[in-house]
Phi, psi and omega in degrees: 000131183287142181279130175279128179287135171295133182307331182286342181252357187269113182298343180272351179279140181300323186289343177298332181259013180296135180264104180300334180294324179292345179261320185295315186295313177294326174299315176304310176297322178295322177293316175301317179302314183299315181294315180294319180298316178299317183298322184274345185244357184284345181095183184250345182268115179302337181272352181225037178302132178269142178235016187299305181296320183296313179298319178294318180297321179296320175297317181297323183290319181298314180292327177295323178292324182294315182286335175295316179295316180296325179286338178275334190277312184285125184309125185298339182297332180292345179290342179298316183290325186273349187305306182299323180293318178300317179297313181296322177295319178301314184296316180300318178295324178296320177293318182295325182290341176277353178272178173301347177290338182271167180237149184261125180232123179055038174088359181236131178275074194230009191228153169248129171274113180247093189059233181276357188252155172246142183238127183251101186295335179295331175298311181289334176297328176305311177295323178299316180295315179302314179297314180290322177293321177297317177296316183289307183299327186290340177296337185258000173049049174086004182251084187250092181280179184302313181298315181292323176299321181293320177298315180295326181291324177296319180305312186282329185290325181301307178294326178295326174294323175292321179290330179285336183280346182298314346269151180224086186293326180300307180296321180301313175297330174292322176295323177296320177295315180301311183294322180292321179294321181287325178296315180303311184281335184280358173109012181293145181285154184306315184292329174294319180295317180300315182296319182293324181292319175295323178297313180300314180298322178298317182292316179296319180298321179298312180302314181300327185257009180257164176283005179294322177264150174286165183298317180295332180280330170294320179298322179298328185275340186251339186289347178290341175282316178221093181301334176295343180297332183216062193295335182262352183243250184299321180300317177298321180293319180288326177298316180294325177295320177291326174298315178302314180295321177294328178294336183292329182058220184279308189246000176089168179276357181103145181301128178077006188245011183289130185296309178296320182291318179294323180282347177079013188285337179275120184287151177045045191285331177283352179238270188299317188248036179301328180297335180295329177298312179299313184296319186281318186267335177246359170067196182299319184296313179293323176299314182298325177293321179293317179294328175294322178295321177295315183297319178300313182295312182301317176300320180285327173295319178294323180297316179295326177297318181291326185269352183305144181286346183211171181292328183293319176294320176304313182287331172299312178293324179293321180298313181292322178294320177297316180301310181297311184299314182294316180296318177299307186298317183289316181296310179292320179296327182284337174287331180274352179084014181254356179221153181293155178280112184238353178078026180278129176287154176274118187305136176071348183250313181296150173291134177151133182288311184300312183298316184296311183299317179293323177301307181289327175297322176299314177302321178299321176293324174296318175297324181296310180300314183297317186289338184253026183290340182256353182281000000 
């Protein structure tokens, strides 16, 4: 009678090839996020510390772990058939959020209010576009001519146009990064990449100088070059963020003891400027730990892309890696004053349900690709 192998010891079982580092890094970042969110939202009175944001973010993390497991369990090849439907559903949600069904938050018509929670469909649209582009581009095995490139560009341009109407420049830039990364690996020719880059720069310049954006939104994009242009608005916000980072020094002021964090001078600190809490209270050491966890995650996602059994899996991982890298660089960069303020959340760390769910779901897809590399 043949002995039945334990799935954990069976080289043919998907879980045998699970990469633990792809799990450890997001969990570490999520723990840092929970601590930072509590520090900046608990208030200053020890007898009346608030746990509202902490409790909600903990719910988001638990739900995120659930969707991560679900995304890892179901064979990613089945996403090929679902890709058009997911894309269509995402487009419908972006159209609906621009209607009276949507809500305006911080100048962007980008949210659905679902009971006590807010849902941002553009976050989920990132994954829908990644899946559909990966499915389409993988058909050509690296031979991406102009005609095929134009079709792929149209696929990406439709949701990007709807997001520009909200307007949400930060999310729009994330889409640009995703598309460029996937085109590079998908086989786009160098001259086409150069042309698309110039086109993207031109579109951003057009938006900054067009009536699509409110004046304060334009200021947020331009004051990182010269903060004095809006010293009481976007320039003030970025200045306070840089002060918080500078306060941290080598080892930080201590958890819960950051001067800028306790005083509430840093705006949107639990979301857009969450990294200032890490920098001020944990210092260079804590910031390096966070950057190290991101580097570990990005390295393992890229490794999964290299080991994928097919081009579809490779492109899925590349799209996710590009999304994480750009959001990390932009979110941390704007706190340091080297990038414009765009309101992009820091994956796994910033407060927010939509961002947390998409981040964990993305990791689940990477695990999925990695675990099925031999099947």
